N, C-alpha and C positions, 0 to 999 in steps of 0.2 A: 344674678346673671351664672346661666349653667355653662360648663365647659362646653356643652355640644349644642347651644343654642344654634337655631336655623340649619341643624344638620338631618339630612333624611337617611334612614338606616335601614338593611333587613337583616333580620336575624334568623337563621335557620334551626330547626329541632328547636323551635322556641314554645312550646307548649310545655314544657317540665324543665325540672333542673337547673344546669348551666345557663341553658340557651334563654330561659325566662327569668334567670336572675341577670342576666346581662341585658335584656330587652327591659328590664324594668328600671337598672341604671340609667340606661342610655335616655330613657323618656324622662328621668328627674333629672336629668343635665342638661332638659331642654330638646333633646332630638325627638324627631317624629320617626316612629318605629314600625314597620311591618312587619309582622311574626309569622313566619312560614312554617309550618308541620303539615303531616298527612293525618294528625290523629284531631278530625273536626271537632270532636266532644269535648276534649281536653284543651284544644286550642282556644275553643269560645270561651272556656271557663280562664285561662290564661290571659286572654286579651283584657276580659273586663276588668284585671286587675292591674291594667298597664293604661293608665291614662293615654288618652288619644293614639294608640296602638291600632295597626289595622290587620284583619286575619287574612293569609294567604294561604291557602288550604292546597297543596301541593306536595307531590312526593318527590323528593331531589334525584331519586333514580330516572326520573321520565324528562329528558332533556326538552322536548317540546312545550310539557307541563312549566317546569322552569323559566324558560325564557317567556312563555304568555304571563306567567305570573310578575315577573321581576319586570318586564317592561310595562305591564298594566300599572302597576303601583309606582313605578318611577313617573309615569307618566300621568299620572292622577297625583302625584303628590308634589310635581315639579322637579324631579331630577332624583339622583341618589349618591352618597357621600358615603356611604361606610356598607359594606357586606361584612358579616359574621359567618363563616361556614363552621356551623356547628353539628348539624344534624349525623348522627351514625347509628349503625345495627351493632349490636355486641351479642357475640356467641361464644363462650369459652368452653375449651375442650381439648383434647390432644387432636395433634394437625392428621396424624394418622387415621383419626376416626372422623373427622369432619365431613360433612355430605358436601356434594358441590354446589347443590342449590343454594347450603347457607355460606359458603365462601362467595360464591355470585353475588347474594344480597350484601354481603359486609361492603365488598368492593363496590357496589353499584351506589350504594348509598353514603358510604364513607369517603369514598375514592372519587369516583366520577361524578357523583353529586357535586362535589366540591369545585371539579373543572366544570359541569354544566352552570352552575352560578357564577363561575368566573367568567364564562362565556358571556353569560347574559347581562351582568353588571358591568363588565369593563365600559362598554361605550358608553353607559350613563355616567358613570365617575368621569371617564376623558371629558364629556360634554361639560362636565361641570367644573373642571378646571384640575382635575386630580380627587384623591380622597384617599382610603383606607380600607385593607382588605386584613381579617383577621381568620386565621386558619386555627381550629383547635386542634392541637396535637396530645402529647402525651408523655410522661417520663416512661412508658413503655418503650420508648425509642433509645432510652440510653440504658434501662437496667433489663434485664430478661425476668419477664412475669410468668407465672405458669400458667398453662393452658392458654395463652394470649398469643400463639404465632401469628395468625392471620390478623388480628388487630393491631399486632404491632407494626408487621411490614405496611398496612394501611397508614397508619401514622407518621411513620418513617416518610414513606411517599409524600405525605404532606408536608414535611419538614423539606422535602427536595422541591417540590413544588414550590413553597412558600420562597426558598430561596432564587429559584428561578425566575419567578414572577416580578419579585421584588428588583431584577436587573431589568427584566424586559419589559416592565410597565412603569420602572422609575422616570425615564423621561416623560412619561404624561402625568407624572406628579401624584402617580400611585403608590403608597406605601402600601406593602405586603410584609405582615410580621406573623408569626404564630404564638400561642400559650399553649405550654404543655405543662396541665396540672399534673399533681401526685395524688395519693387518694382524698376524693371530695366527698364531705358528707352531705348527701342529697337524699331525698325521700327515695328515688330509685335505687340507690346503690344499698340503701338502709334495708332494701326488701331482700338483698342476698346479702348482707353483711351483718352478723350479730354482734351484740356489743362486746365481747371478748375478740373478734376480730378487727373491731375497731381500735381497740385498746392495743392489740398488737402492733397494728400500723402507727399508731402514737407512739408507742414506745420505739420503734424503729427511727423514728426522725428525729434530726437533731436539735429541732426547736420544739419537740415535744410538742407539738399542735399540729392539728390536720386542718388542710384548708376547707372553708364551706362555700358556697356559692357565691354568695357577697365577694369573696376573696376575689375570686377569677372575672368577676364583672367588674372591680374596680381597675383591674389592671387592662381589662377591654376598653374601658371608658379611655385609660392613659393613651393607650395605642390608637385608638381613635380620633383622639382631641390633638389640636393644635401642640400639643406640650410635646409630642412625639414625633415634630414634623422632619427631625434629622434619622430617624428610627427607620431601617427598613431592612428586609432579609433577615430578621433576626427572631429566634425561639425564645420566649420567655418562660422559664421553667419557675413553678410555683409550685414549691414541695417541701420546702423547709429545707432543703440541702440534704434531702434524701440519696439524689444520686450521686453528690458528691463525698458522701461520707465513705470512710474506709472500714474494713474490716480486719 
C-alpha cells in the first residue's frame, strides 16, 4: 500500500531534475500524476518513465493556459489533491548587468507561475476536502549566493507565499509547505558545475554529503501524505546543515 494511494497530483517543471524525481516518487507511492512543463519533447520522455502519468504541456507564466491545463487534468482525473510548484527559470549574474527581459522571465515563471497554479488548483483542492501544496524554495533565501540576487528574491517571495497561504487555506484543509534544497546533484546542475565544484560544495556541508533529486522527492512525499497532517506553513531545508553552520 502506497503512502499516496488514491491521490491526484500536479507537478510543475516536471520534464527533468527535481520535478521529474518528485513525479516518479509520487507515482511509486500510488498517486496519479500530471506532469506539467513547457518543453514538450523532454516532457514526453519524462512521462514515459512515470507509470500512469499524464503530460500537461503548458507555460506556467501563462495564466489562462495554467487554468485550462489544471482544470482539464482535474476534470479528467476526478479531482486534485496535491500541487507541487517546482517550475523555475534560472539566470545567474550581477544584478547590475541583468537585462529586464531576463528578470521578467524569472519572475513570470518562478513567482507568478506559482501564483497562477495556486489560483487554478485551490478550487479543486477545496472540492476534495483539502490537500497539500508544496512550493520549491531554496537555501538561497537563508545564505547569500554569488550572482543569485533575483533568484534569491523569488525564492524568498515563495517562502512568504507559503506562510500566507498556509494561514489563508488552512481552514479549507489545505496544507501549504515549502522545500528548500541546498546544492542538489542533478543532470542540469552538473552541466554547469564540474567535479571540483561539487567537491567544494560537499566539503562545505557539515554532513559531507550533497542531496540528490531522490532526497528532495522523499521529503515531498512526506509533505504530500497524511503523515504530515499537522504540518503547515513550514519551509523544510534539505541542505545537510549548510545554512546553520557557523564560520
